[in-house]
N, C-alpha and C positions, 0 to 999 in steps of 0.2 A: 424317403426322397432321393436318396443316393441311387436307387434303382433306375431312376429316369434321367440321371445326369450323364451328359457326355463327358469325355475326358477334359475338354476345354472348360466346361462348366464346373467340373470337380476342382480344377486348378483355381478357378475364380472363387469357389466356395472356400477353399483353404486360405486364399488371400484375405477373404472377409473374416474368417475366424482369427487369423493372426492380427488383423487390424483391431478387432474387438478386444483381443487379449492385450495388445500393446496399449490401447486406449484405457483399459482398465488399470494397467500398471501405472500409466501416467496419472490417472485419477487418484490413485493411492499416493503418489508423490505430491500431488497438489492438495492432499487432504480433503478430497471431495466428500460430500455427504454419503452416508452408508447407502442411501437409496440409489445413488448413481451406480455404486459398485454392484448392487443387487440387480439393477436394470441391465447393466452390461452383461452380467452373468446370465440373466434370463434371455437376453438377445442371442448369446452364443448357443444356449440350449434350444432356443426357438428355431434355429436353423435345422435341427433334426426332428422337429415336431410337425404335426399336421398343419395345414393351412388354417389360420385363426381369423374368423370373421366376427367382428365386434359390433354390436348394435347399441347405439347411443342416442340420446335425445332427452327432451324434457318429459317429466312424468305426464301421463294422460295423452301423450302424442300417439300412443298405440304401438309401442315397441314390442310388448309381449303378444299383443294381438297379431302383429305382423309375423312373429316367429311361429305362433300357432298355425297361422294360415300357411306358412312355408312348410311346416311339419305335417299339415293335413289333419290334425286333431287338436283339441283343446287340452294340450298336455301341460301348459303353464298357466298359473293362476292369473286372471285379469281382474281389473276393478277400476272404479272412478277415482279411488284414492291411491296413493303410492303403495304398490303391492310388492315391489321387488326391493327388499332391504339388503340383499346380498348380491354379489356377482354370481350368476348362474352359468356354469360351463357345461355345454351340452356335447356329449360324446356318443359314439356308437357303442351299443351293448346288445348282446343277444337277449338279455332280460332287462326289463325296466329296473332302474336303481336310482337311489338318491343318497349321497353321502356328503357330510360337511368336511371340507378340506381344511378350513380355517373359520374363525368367527365371521370373516368377511366373504367367504366363498363357499359355494356348494356345487358339487359335481353331479350332473344328472345323466344317467345312461338311458339311451333310447334305441329301440330297434328300428332305426331308419337307415336305409341302405347308403344314401349319399353322405351320411356322417362318417363313413369309413375314410373319406378323403378330406372332409372339412369339419372343423370344430366351430361351434357357434357359442357366442357369449352374449347373454342378456344382462345389461347393466342397470343400476338404479337411475332414476330420473335426475338430471343435473340440477333441477330447481325444486327438488323435494324439500319438505319441511325439515327433514333430518339432514343436517349438513354433511354427515358422514357419507351420504349417498353420492354427493358430488365428488368427494375425495376419492371414493372407490372408483368412480367412473374415470376420473382423470388419471388415476394411478394405473389403470388397466389399459388405457389407450396406447401407451408406448409399446405394448406387447403385441398389438394387433398387426395383421398383414393387410387387412382391408377393413375400413370403417363404413358402416351403413348409418348415415345420420338421418333419423326419422323426425320429421316435423309434421305439424297438423295443418290441414287445409283451412281450418277455421281461424288459425292464428299463426301463419307462417313467419318464420324469421324474427323471433322476438330478440330483444337485446341480449338476454342471457345466452340464446342460441348463437348469436354472432360471436360473443366472447369465447364460447366453447369451441366453435369452429376455428377461430384464430389460434387457440392453444393446440388443437389437433394438427392444424397446418404446420405449426412450429416443429412438430415431430416428423414432418415429411411423410405423412401417411397418405395412402390412396383413399379418397373419400367419395362415396356415392350418396346422393341426396334422394331420400324417399319422402314423398308427400302423401301421408296417410289421410284417410277420411275424405277422399276426394268426392265420395258419393254424397257428402253433405252439401255440396255445391251443385245444384241441378242444372244451371245454365252452362252450356258448353263453352261459350265465350268467356264466362267468368272463370271456368276451369283453366282455359288456356292463359288467361291473364295471370292467374296464380302461379302457374308453371313458369311463365316468363319472368315473373317477379322473383321467384326463387332462383331461377337460372342466372339472372342478371346479378343478383346479390351474391350468389355463390361464386360466380366468376370474379366479382370484385374482391371478395374475401380470400379466395383460394389462389388467385393469380392465373387461373386458366378456366375455360368452360367446363363445368362438372357434368357428369351424367345425372339426369334427373328423371325419376320414375314416379308419376302420380298413381296411387293405388287406393283401393279400399280393402283393407285386411279383413274386415267383417264380412263383406260380400264374398271374398275369396274363400274364406273358411266355410261359409254356408254352402258355397258351390261345391266344394270338395266333399262335404258331409252329405250333400244331397245327390251326389253323382250317380249312385246306384248302378255302377258298372258301365254306364254310357260314356261316350266321348265327352271329355271335360270341355273341349273347345266349343261344343254345341250348347253348353249350359249358358242360359241368359245371364244368371248371376255372375258367372265367371267372366263373361264379356264385359259386363258393367264394372266389375272389380278392377279391370285393366292390370291384373296381377301377372298375367302370362308372360309379358315381356320381361319383367323383373326376374321372374323365376327362370326363364330361359337364360338370362344373363348370368345368374348365379350358378345354375346347375349345368349349363351347356356351353355358352359362349365363354364363360370363365373357366376354361378348360385347364388341363394339367400344366400346359406351357405357361399360360397367363398366371395361374396360381403360383407356379414356381418363380416367375418373374417378380410378382408382388412379394412373395415370402423372402426372397433373397434381397430385395430392395428395402424391405421394412427395417432391418437392423441398420442399414446405411442411414436411414432417417434418424434413428436414435443416435448413431455415431455423430451425425452432422449436428444435431441439437446439442449434445453434450460437448463436442469439440468446440462448438461456437461459444458455449458458456465458459469452457476452460480458456479459450482465447481471451475472453473478456477478463477472466480472473488473472491470467498472466499479464495482460496489458495493464490491469489495475495495479498489480504488484510492481510492474515496471514503472508506472507513473509515480508510485510512492517512493520507489528506490531512486528515481531521478530527482525527486524532491529531496530525498535524504542526501544524495551526493551533492546537490546544490547547497544544502545546509552545511555539509562538511566543508565544501569549498569556500562557502561564505565565512564559516568560522575560521578556517585557516587564513583566508585573506584578511580577516579582522585581526588575527594574531600577528600576521606579518606587518600590517599597518600599525598595530599597537607597538610592536618592537621598534619600528622606524620612528614613530612619534615619540616614544620614550627616550630614545637616544638624542633626538633633536631637542626635546624639552630639557633633558639633562644638561646639555651644553648651555642652554639658556640659563638654567638655575646656577650652574657652575660659574658662569660669567659674572654673576652677582658677587661671588666670593672673590674672583679675580679683581673686580673693581674696588673692593674694600682694601685688598692688599696693595693695589696700585695707588690708591689714595694715600695709604700709609707711606709708601715710597716717596710720593710727592711731598708729604709733610716732613719726611726725613731730610730730603734735599733742602727744604726751606730752613729746617732746624740747624743743619750744619752751616749753611750759608750765613745764618744770623748769629750762631754761637761761636764758631771757630774763626774769630776775628781778633786782630791785635788789641783792639780796645777792651776785649774781655779776657785778657790773659790771666788776670788774677782770679776770675770766676772759674777758669778751666782747671785751676789747681785743686779746687774743691770738687772732687769726683762725686761725692754723694749728691751735691747740689745739681751737677750736670746730669747725673743719672735720673734724678727726680724730674728735672725739666724734660729730659728725653722721653721718659715714660708718659709724662703728662701731654707733651706736645706731639709726639710721634705715635707711640703705642696707643695712648688715649683709650678710646672705646673699641679698638680694633678687635680684641678678643670677643667681646660681647656681640659685636656686629657680625663677625664671622660665625660665631656660635649660632646666632639667630638665623643667618642664611643657610647654614648647614642643617639646622633643625627644620627649617622650611623645606629644604630639599628632601630630607628624609621623610617628612610628613607627606610630601607630594608622591614619593615613591610608594609609600604604603597606601595612600588613597587611590592612586592609579591602579595598583594591583587589585584592590578591593572592587573598584568600579568595573574592571575587566571581568572579574569573576561574576559579578552581578549581571553583566551583559551576556556572558556565555550562558549562565543559568537561565536568564529570561528568554533567550533565543531558543534554547533547547526545550524549555517548557512550552513555548508556542508550537514548536515542531511536534512535541509529544501530543499536544491537544488537537493538532490538525487531523481531520478525517475520523476522529473517534466516533462521531455520530453516524457515520455511513460506511466505514471500512470494515469493521469487525463483522465477520459473518459473510461478507461479500468478497473481500480480497482474500480472506480465508485463514482459518485455523491458527496453528501455532505461529505462522509467519507474523501476523499482525499482533497476536498476543505477546510473542517474544519481543517484537519490536517496541511495543508500548511499555512492556516491563523494563526493557533495557534503557529506553529513553527516560523512564521514570527513575530508574536507579541512578543514571548519570545526573539527572536533575537533582535528586536527593543528595548525592555526593557534593555537588556544587553548592547546594543550599546549606549543607553542614559547614562547608568552608566559609561561606558568607556569614552564617549565624555565629560561628566561633571566632570570627575576625575581631580582634581587639586592637583598634588603631593605636592606642596609647602604648600597649604592651609591644606591638610590632615596632613602633618608632623607637622606644627605649632600647629594644634588643638591637635594632639596626645602629643606633647611636653608639652603643657599647662596642659593637663590632668595628665601627669606624675608629673609635678611640683606640681599641687594641691594635688595629692595623697601623695607625698613626704613631703610636708609641714605639712599635717595632721598627718602623721606618726611620724615626727620628732618634732612636736610642734614648728615649726619655724614660725615667723611672715610672713604674706603674703606681697606682694609688691615687691618681688625680681625681678630684671631686666632681669635675664636670668638663665638658668640652672646652669651655672658656678657660678654665684653669690649666688644662692641658696645652692650649695654644700659647698662654703666657709662658709656660715652661719651655715650649718649643722656641719661642722668641728669645728667651733668656739664654738658651743654650746655643742658638745658631747666630744671633746678632752679635755685633761687636761689643766689646766691653769698653765703656767710656772711661773707666777709672784709669788714671795715670796718663792722660793724653799728653800732658806737659809736665816737666820738672821745674821747680822754682829756680834752680841754679842756671837755667839756660833760657830764661824768658825772652831776652832781647833777640838772641840768635834765632831761636825757634820761631819767634814772632815774625821775623822778616823772611826766613827761608823754609821753615818746616810747615807752618800753618796752611799755606795754599796747597802744598802737596798732600798733607795729612787730610785736609778737608776733601780733596778729590778722592783719596783712597777710601775714606770713611763712607762717602756717598756710594762708591762702587761696591764696597763690602755690604753696605746696607741693602742695596738692590739685589746683590747676589744672595744675601741671606734671605731676603723676602722671596726671591725667585725660588730658592730651595724650599722654603716653607710652602709656597704655592704648589710646587711640584709634588711635595710630600702629601699635602692635603688633597690635591686633585687626584693623585695616584690612589690614595686610600679611598676616596669617595668613588672614583670610577671603578676601581676593582670591586668594591662592595656593591655598587649599582649593577655592574654586569652580572655579578653572582646572583643578586636578587632577581634581575630580569630573566636570566636563564632558568633559575629555579621556578619562577612564576610561569613561564611559558611551558616548561617541562611538566609542571603539575596540571596546567590547563589541557595540554595535549594528552597527557596520560588519562585525564578524567573522561575524555571523549573517545579514547582509543577503543574501548569495547564496542561502542556504537559504530565506529568506523569499520572495525573488523566484521561486525555483523552485516553491515551494508555490503561490503565487498564480497563476503562469502555468499550472501543471498543473491547478489547479482550473478555470480558464477553459476549458482544452482539454477537460477531463473533462465539464464542463457541456455543452459543445457536442456531444461524442460521446454523452453520456447522452440529450440531447434528440433526436438523430438516431436512437438506438436505440429510444427510446419511440415515435417515429413509425413505425419499421419494424415493431415488435411490434404496434402498432395496425393497420398495413396487413396484417400476417400474420393477425391475428385476423379481419379483415374478409374476407380471401381464403378463409379456412377456412369462414366462413359462406356465402360465395358458392358454394363447392364443392358444398354440399348443395343449393343452389337451382338452379344452372345445370347441374350434372352429377350428378344424383341417382344413387346407387349402386343396382345391381340387388339386389333383395331375394331372398336365397337362404336355404336352411335353415342354421341355426347349427351343427348337428351331424348326423352320420349314425350311428345306433346299429345299423343293420341291421334 
């Protein structure tokens, strides 16, 4: 082929080769099927091969009869049943030959002069009983430079033929429609009606008016065999076969320039089909990744909201503890107002009695109430953490389940498999956390941590049996000692001058002591709460970090692949424009109605 290329055409050919090579590399990066890689490799090799004309159609439409008529001899087997079970590649050979290239393909050598420039392919019928026939036909179509689609005049344009034409069109192939067995329709008007029907349906399916040739392969072969050395054009059978116009198109009008145009255009059709499929694949992955990023953003927003809600709720729970201590201060004020009076001077001398009254009237059930509120607060912390883990696990499980019925195999390869495995791993990790969550054990551990912190803050001896006992110890060490409020030797003086002052001081010290206790307890609880909250958020974020990293890395890879695909599709569009300028196709009649 290179012998007939101009310098400009050679440059165009090299650009096409680079395009196919780059597209094949992109296909590898997208983990495209092995068939795609083989097809791109074949398309590259096809640029250096002879023009490839592929004959397709349903069985019994007369594809083989047409080829025999074209060759001028009954060289290929014909029959009313499917006779072609393999793809038959016809090449030029000085001696007749037949060799099996593969289980699906046989190569036939024929001493036909025009086969030096064109290779012919006879394919199995697309509606043959053996389904392998259709697979062979559709597999070989992408390699063709020109497709002759043979239909029969007695049943033109069946539904299966329509479907096959649509698939051929998807590969961007040049298609010529051949209506065989036109001799079965005797009325000329009926023949014209059939041709118009095929032309109209062909234009609708292919998007442009196709070339249509009505012929009788049987009459054409009979005419050639009966020629006897005379002019073929004067043969009545040849005239009735209407084969001459199609033969002239294939062997004369379809000259070297037109064949070159089709050959160099054919791989662009393959490139367009595959690049379109890869664009869908890239867009599909991008859609999945957009959903993944939305899931990550949603999860992070939930964690931020969870953190804010926890702090707000913590203040609410802590206010219950404040209220209990505030109520104790109020009871202390009332106790001192009622106890430190002149009328009760003799009772004040009995310190044990005053202490007992103080503990009953002021301390009362404060320790138990505070312990209950602190316990509720701790249980809330544990329960909130547990619920958040469940929420994250449930959301990621839903995300992992999304698209599993339609994405694997379409979005492609290890991308979706790795994504599903990763989401499954994250979900299992979250499930293990949830399954191993023991609210009682977590609450006990957190209570012990609060106790330890409170004892360190208040300098209380360790070994308390419970939070309530600890609080009693804190009260006893920080509150005033009622013992010895008054001495018996100074009752009168102290009664008139000291009691009011002492009462005021005791109330102040009580409030100060309770305030210190509140600060110590609040500091301990808040410190432990912040630690638990930070640990919980850190664990949650760490659990989804592999998923987040995967999504970010895949997006970067996909952006690179998408950019390369954009470049290749732009180059493909440019080459298609150059095709018309550098290698203009031969203008031929669109149809032949006789």
